[in-house]
C-alpha positions in Angstrom: 262.2 16.7 55.9 259.5 16.9 58.6 256.0 15.9 57.5 253.4 18.6 57.4 251.2 16.6 59.7 253.7 17.3 62.5 253.5 21.0 61.9 249.7 20.8 61.9 249.8 18.8 65.2 252.2 21.3 66.8 250.3 24.4 65.7 247.0 22.9 66.8 248.4 22.0 70.2 249.9 25.5 70.7 246.6 27.1 69.8 244.6 24.9 72.2 247.1 25.6 75.0 246.9 29.3 74.3 243.0 29.1 74.5 243.3 27.2 77.8 245.7 29.8 79.3 243.6 32.8 78.2 240.4 31.2 79.5 241.8 30.1 82.9 241.7 26.4 82.2 245.4 25.9 83.0 246.8 26.7 86.4 249.6 29.1 85.3 250.1 32.8 85.4 251.3 34.1 82.1 249.4 37.4 82.4 252.7 39.4 82.2 253.6 37.7 78.9 250.4 36.9 77.1 248.5 40.2 77.2 245.3 41.0 75.4 245.6 44.0 73.1 243.9 46.9 74.8 243.6 48.9 71.5 240.0 48.8 70.5 240.8 49.8 66.9 242.2 46.4 65.9 240.9 44.5 62.9 239.6 41.0 63.5 238.5 39.6 66.8 238.5 41.3 70.2 240.9 38.7 71.7 244.1 39.8 70.0 247.4 39.4 71.8 250.2 41.9 72.1 253.5 40.7 70.7 256.4 41.5 73.0 259.7 42.7 71.7 262.4 40.1 71.7 265.9 41.3 72.6 267.5 37.9 72.1 267.2 35.9 69.0 266.3 32.7 70.8 263.4 34.2 72.7 261.4 34.8 69.5 260.9 31.0 69.4 259.4 30.7 72.9 255.7 29.6 73.0 254.6 33.0 74.2 256.1 34.8 71.1 255.5 32.0 68.6 251.7 31.8 69.3 250.8 35.5 69.0 250.6 35.7 65.2 248.8 32.4 64.9 246.3 33.4 67.5 245.7 36.9 66.2 244.9 35.6 62.7 242.3 33.1 63.8 238.6 33.8 62.9 236.3 35.3 65.5 234.1 32.2 65.7 237.1 30.1 66.8 238.6 32.3 69.5 235.3 33.3 71.0 234.3 29.6 71.8 233.0 29.0 75.3 234.5 25.6 75.8 237.7 23.8 74.7 235.7 21.3 72.5 233.9 24.3 70.9 237.3 25.8 70.2 238.8 22.5 68.8 235.9 21.7 66.4 236.2 24.7 64.1 240.0 24.7 64.5 240.0 21.2 63.1 238.3 22.4 60.0 241.1 24.8 59.2 244.0 23.4 57.2 246.6 25.2 59.4 249.6 24.5 57.1 247.9 25.7 54.0 246.4 28.7 55.9 249.9 29.7 57.1 251.4 29.3 53.7 248.6 31.5 52.1 249.1 34.2 54.8 252.9 34.2 54.2 252.4 34.4 50.4 250.1 37.4 50.9 252.6 39.1 53.1 255.4 38.5 50.7 253.3 39.7 47.8 252.5 42.9 49.8 256.2 43.6 50.3 257.0 42.9 46.7 254.4 45.4 45.6 255.6 48.0 48.1 259.2 47.6 46.9 258.1 47.9 43.2 256.0 50.9 44.0 258.9 52.6 45.8 261.2 51.9 42.8 258.7 53.3 40.3 258.2 56.4 42.6 262.0 56.9 42.8 262.3 56.7 39.0 259.4 59.2 38.6 261.1 61.6 41.0 264.4 61.3 39.1 262.6 62.0 35.8 261.1 65.2 37.3 264.5 66.7 38.0 
């Protein structure tokens, strides 16, 4: 099994690279792939990225698709940093592996509740007729 420190290192480096790309600190043009969400009604910070649809299974593991959910779930004070070091400092305080696990548990819990609600609703409807 791969140690969690590797995942933390990889996620951290992906997020730092994304910050550098979005703030023009890297000489590359990914503006057609990493697009800021133009919808002003989003929850969270104002620097959310749009997730592009993947037609092939292997493209969902590309950097530009893998980073979107991570970036969009970061706190406002992290993504709005003015320098790379100001981005890295609060990012280092977040236990990224634990943070991702908690987010996945909440998402799983949400879907379990929705499925249970749907089943209870279906039973209720059947009892009505």
